[in-house]
C-alpha positions in Angstrom: 40.2 21.4 -128.1 37.2 21.3 -130.1 35.2 24.7 -131.5 31.6 24.5 -131.0 29.8 27.2 -132.7 26.0 28.2 -131.2 24.3 30.9 -132.4 26.5 34.1 -133.4 27.9 33.2 -129.8 31.9 31.7 -129.7 32.8 29.3 -126.5 35.3 27.0 -126.1 35.9 23.8 -124.2 38.6 23.1 -122.5 40.2 19.3 -121.6 37.8 18.5 -119.1 34.5 19.3 -121.3 33.7 22.2 -119.4 32.7 25.3 -120.9 34.3 28.6 -120.0 32.9 32.1 -120.1 34.1 34.8 -122.3 35.0 38.4 -121.6 32.0 39.8 -122.0 29.7 37.6 -120.2 32.4 38.4 -117.1 32.1 42.1 -117.7 28.1 41.8 -118.2 27.8 40.8 -114.4 30.5 42.6 -112.8 28.2 45.8 -113.7 24.5 43.4 -112.9 26.2 43.4 -109.5 27.1 47.4 -109.2 23.5 48.0 -110.3 22.5 46.2 -107.6 24.9 47.7 -104.9 23.6 51.0 -105.5 20.3 50.2 -105.5 21.2 48.8 -101.9 22.6 52.4 -100.6 20.4 55.1 -99.2 19.1 57.7 -100.9 21.1 61.4 -100.9 18.8 64.1 -98.6 16.1 66.3 -100.9 17.3 69.5 -102.1 16.2 72.6 -100.2 14.0 72.7 -97.2 13.2 74.2 -94.1 15.8 75.6 -92.1 15.7 73.8 -89.0 16.7 77.2 -86.8 15.7 80.7 -87.5 17.0 82.7 -90.3 17.5 85.9 -92.5 17.3 86.4 -96.2 19.9 88.9 -96.9 18.2 91.1 -99.9 20.0 95.0 -100.9 19.0 97.5 -98.7 19.2 101.3 -99.8 21.6 102.3 -97.1 23.5 105.8 -96.5 27.5 106.5 -97.9 29.0 107.9 -95.0 32.5 109.5 -94.7 34.3 109.0 -91.2 36.7 111.4 -90.2 38.7 112.0 -87.0 36.4 114.2 -84.0 37.5 115.7 -80.3 34.7 115.8 -78.1 34.5 118.7 -75.7 32.0 120.5 -73.6 29.1 123.0 -74.3 29.4 124.5 -71.1 33.1 125.1 -69.7 34.5 127.8 -67.9 36.6 129.3 -65.2 34.8 131.1 -62.1 35.8 134.4 -61.0 36.0 136.5 -57.7 32.6 139.2 -58.1 33.7 140.7 -54.5 37.3 141.3 -52.1 37.9 138.6 -49.6 40.1 136.0 -48.0 38.8 132.5 -49.4 38.1 130.5 -45.7 36.6 127.3 -47.1 36.6 125.0 -50.7 34.1 123.0 -50.8 34.7 120.9 -53.9 38.8 119.9 -55.5 39.5 118.4 -58.9 37.4 116.0 -60.9 34.4 116.5 -57.3 31.3 116.7 -59.5 29.1 119.5 -58.6 25.6 120.2 -58.6 23.8 123.4 -60.1 23.9 125.8 -57.9 26.1 123.9 -54.9 28.3 126.6 -52.9 32.7 125.8 -54.3 34.6 128.2 -52.5 33.5 130.7 -49.4 35.3 133.9 -49.1 35.7 135.9 -45.5 31.9 137.9 -45.1 32.7 140.0 -42.6 32.8 143.2 -44.3 29.7 142.7 -46.8 27.8 141.6 -43.3 28.1 144.5 -41.8 27.4 146.3 -45.3 24.4 144.6 -45.5 23.4 145.9 -41.6 23.9 149.2 -43.0 22.0 148.9 -45.6 18.9 147.7 -43.5 19.3 150.4 -41.2 19.3 152.8 -43.7 15.9 151.5 -45.6 14.1 151.4 -41.8 14.9 155.2 -41.3 13.8 155.6 -45.0 10.8 154.0 -44.5 9.7 155.7 -41.4 10.7 159.4 -43.1 8.6 158.4 -45.9 5.5 157.7 -43.9 6.2 160.7 -42.0 6.2 162.5 -45.6 3.7 161.4 -46.8 1.2 162.2 -43.3 2.4 165.8 -43.4 1.8 165.7 -47.4 -1.6 164.9 -46.9 -2.7 166.7 -43.6 -0.9 169.8 -45.6 -3.1 168.9 -48.8 -6.6 168.9 -47.0 -5.7 172.2 -45.4 -4.6 173.7 -48.8 -8.5 172.9 -50.0 -10.2 174.5 -47.2 -7.6 177.5 -48.2 -6.1 177.6 -44.5 -2.7 177.3 -46.0 -0.9 179.5 -48.4 0.2 177.0 -51.8 3.9 177.5 -50.8 3.4 175.2 -47.8 1.4 172.8 -50.3 4.7 172.8 -52.2 6.8 172.5 -49.5 5.0 169.1 -48.5 5.0 167.8 -52.4 9.2 168.6 -52.5 9.7 166.3 -49.4 7.0 163.8 -49.9 8.7 163.1 -53.5 12.4 163.6 -51.6 11.7 161.1 -49.6 10.1 158.3 -51.7 13.4 158.7 -53.8 15.6 158.2 -50.5 13.4 154.8 -49.9 14.0 153.3 -53.2 17.9 154.6 -53.2 18.4 152.7 -49.7 16.3 149.7 -51.2 18.5 149.7 -53.8 21.9 149.9 -51.3 20.1 147.1 -49.3 20.1 144.4 -52.8 23.7 146.0 -53.6 25.2 144.9 -50.1 22.9 141.5 -50.0 24.4 140.8 -53.3 27.6 141.2 -52.2 27.2 139.1 -49.1 25.9 136.4 -51.7 29.7 137.0 -53.6 31.5 135.3 -50.3 29.2 132.2 -51.5 30.5 130.9 -55.4 28.2 128.9 -56.5 28.3 126.5 -59.4 26.4 127.9 -63.1 25.6 124.3 -63.9 26.5 121.2 -62.7 29.9 119.8 -63.8 32.9 118.4 -63.1 35.6 120.5 -61.5 38.9 121.0 -63.5 41.1 122.9 -61.7 41.6 125.3 -58.6 43.2 128.3 -59.4 43.3 128.9 -55.7 43.9 128.0 -51.7 42.5 128.5 -48.4 44.1 132.0 -47.0 44.7 133.9 -50.0 42.9 137.1 -51.0 41.7 137.6 -53.8 40.0 140.7 -55.9 36.8 141.1 -58.1 38.3 139.3 -61.8 40.4 136.7 -60.1 40.2 133.1 -61.2 39.1 130.6 -58.8 37.9 127.5 -60.1 37.5 126.0 -63.7 35.0 123.0 -64.2 32.8 121.7 -67.2 29.4 119.9 -67.5 28.8 116.5 -68.8 25.5 117.3 -69.9 25.9 118.5 -72.9 28.8 117.3 -75.3 29.8 117.8 -79.1 32.5 117.5 -81.3 34.7 119.2 -83.5 36.2 117.9 -86.6 37.8 119.6 -89.6 35.5 118.5 -93.3 37.4 118.4 -96.0 36.4 121.0 -98.6 35.8 118.4 -101.1 32.8 117.1 -98.9 31.5 119.8 -97.4 29.1 120.5 -99.7 26.9 117.3 -99.4 27.2 117.3 -96.0 25.8 120.9 -95.6 22.9 119.9 -98.3 22.0 116.1 -96.5 22.8 117.7 -93.3 23.4 114.2 -91.3 25.8 112.5 -89.3 26.6 109.8 -86.4 29.6 109.8 -83.7 30.9 106.2 -83.1 32.7 105.1 -80.4 33.9 101.8 -81.0 31.4 99.5 -82.3 28.4 102.0 -80.7 26.9 104.3 -83.2 25.2 107.6 -81.7 23.2 109.7 -83.8 24.0 113.4 -84.1 21.3 115.9 -82.3 22.6 118.9 -84.8 25.1 119.8 -87.1 26.9 123.2 -87.2 29.4 124.0 -89.5 31.6 127.0 -89.4 30.7 129.2 -93.2 34.7 129.7 -93.8 37.4 127.3 -94.0 40.5 126.8 -92.0 43.7 129.0 -94.1 46.5 126.3 -92.9 44.6 123.3 -94.2 41.4 124.3 -96.5 38.9 122.4 -94.1 35.8 123.9 -92.7 35.5 123.2 -88.5 32.0 121.4 -87.7 30.5 120.8 -84.4 28.7 117.6 -83.8 26.1 117.8 -80.7 25.3 114.5 -79.5 22.3 113.8 -77.2 21.9 115.4 -73.9 23.6 113.2 -71.2 25.3 110.8 -73.8 26.8 108.0 -71.2 30.6 106.6 -71.6 31.7 110.1 -73.7 33.9 112.7 -72.0 35.4 115.9 -73.2 39.0 114.7 -74.7 37.8 111.7 -76.0 39.2 110.7 -79.9 36.3 109.5 -81.4 35.4 108.8 -85.6 32.4 110.8 -87.0 30.3 109.8 -89.7 29.0 112.1 -92.4 26.2 111.3 -95.0 27.5 112.1 -98.3 25.1 110.3 -100.8 23.0 106.4 -100.8 23.9 103.4 -101.7 22.5 99.1 -102.4 23.7 97.5 -99.3 23.5 93.8 -98.3 23.1 93.9 -94.0 23.0 90.6 -92.0 22.2 91.3 -88.3 25.5 91.8 -85.8 24.1 88.8 -83.1 24.9 86.5 -86.6 28.3 87.2 -86.8 30.9 84.6 -85.6 34.2 85.1 -85.4 36.4 83.1 -84.9 40.6 84.2 -84.8 41.6 85.6 -87.7 38.5 84.4 -89.4 34.5 86.2 -89.9 31.9 84.3 -91.2 28.0 83.5 -90.7 25.8 80.5 -90.9 24.5 80.2 -94.7 21.4 77.5 -95.0 22.0 76.2 -98.7 19.6 74.9 -101.5 21.2 71.3 -101.1 19.5 71.5 -97.0 22.8 71.9 -95.3 24.2 74.7 -92.4 27.6 75.8 -93.9 29.8 78.2 -92.3 31.0 81.2 -94.9 33.6 83.4 -94.6 32.4 87.3 -94.9 34.1 90.5 -95.4 32.5 93.7 -93.0 31.8 97.1 -93.1 30.5 99.5 -90.7 28.0 98.7 -88.1 24.7 100.7 -88.5 22.0 100.3 -86.2 22.7 97.2 -84.8 23.6 95.6 -88.2 26.7 94.9 -90.3 27.1 95.7 -94.1 28.3 92.9 -96.1 31.6 93.6 -98.7 31.8 90.1 -99.2 31.3 86.7 -99.0 27.1 86.7 -99.2 24.9 87.2 -102.3 21.5 88.5 -102.7 19.0 85.5 -101.6 21.5 83.7 -99.4 19.6 82.7 -96.5 21.7 83.4 -92.4 21.2 81.5 -89.6 20.1 84.7 -87.0 21.8 82.0 -83.7 25.1 81.0 -85.2 25.3 78.4 -81.5 21.6 76.5 -83.3 23.5 76.4 -86.6 26.7 75.3 -84.8 24.5 72.5 -83.1 22.8 71.5 -86.3 25.6 71.0 -88.0 27.5 69.0 -85.0 24.2 66.9 -84.9 24.6 66.5 -89.1 27.9 65.1 -88.9 27.8 62.6 -86.1 25.0 61.5 -88.0 26.6 60.7 -90.9 29.6 59.2 -89.3 
């Protein structure tokens, strides 16, 4: 083999006389082919861009800090209707769990004696009215005759006394008639307000006397929550005076908040009454609920409840990234307030969250199909 030197390169000849390429030349060819291959590949998608679905940018918001405590719903109007006259129970119109309209007859008593008393009172009133008319007419005649000096003063005084007595008897008769009518009305026990019958204390055929309990009930129109507030937060609750009742994920703002001025000696807690709005739906006395008392404010990230996706044990939202992709990001949520969740972890200010997870999921599936 002979060696040939040309410039600064070295080439070797084999026995056939053909030149053999060196390692440096082979490496240069490989890099050239690789560069050509990269130029032929598709260019990456530009970063950013408008998302193909509706999104909301997450921003810090000033939200109330709540201290949630356990409470029990109770009826504002509840009590027992008692008998106001004597009599035998002849009919019970409503039973336990029945809804009773305001003013409806719940129970009827035997009214024979009361009706007789009413008839007697009416007759006495008729007599008193006639006596009063006679006394008034006699007084006018005697007064006219006295003015003409026909009768003495003593006769006028007697007529005046008879007239005043007749007026008094008429008033007494009217009062007796009112009392008799009231006694007859007492034989029909009516509901003082619309509500539910919770207990019946008598049976048909029993004889009751005034004061005997008849029926117990409560009203669903006005409800409130009884809750005990710890001493360490009661001053903040008093100062702010805002609360809400939570039933599952439903939030019901309190209509009124009343805190007792004296603590319970056994627990050193203050009893509070949280009034609910009138005719609150799906809330009933005896239910166990949570009551959130506002004790301050803080900055929170919030996302709409409709943007949250739950898959088994994973809770997340679809986020449109700066790279122009939709990704499912796991988050840890806090309380639900007015249709939005507090985000405790998983998101940062400025993240864009898909309002409709189905649209974001469809876009993500379409992008996967195009790549495949």
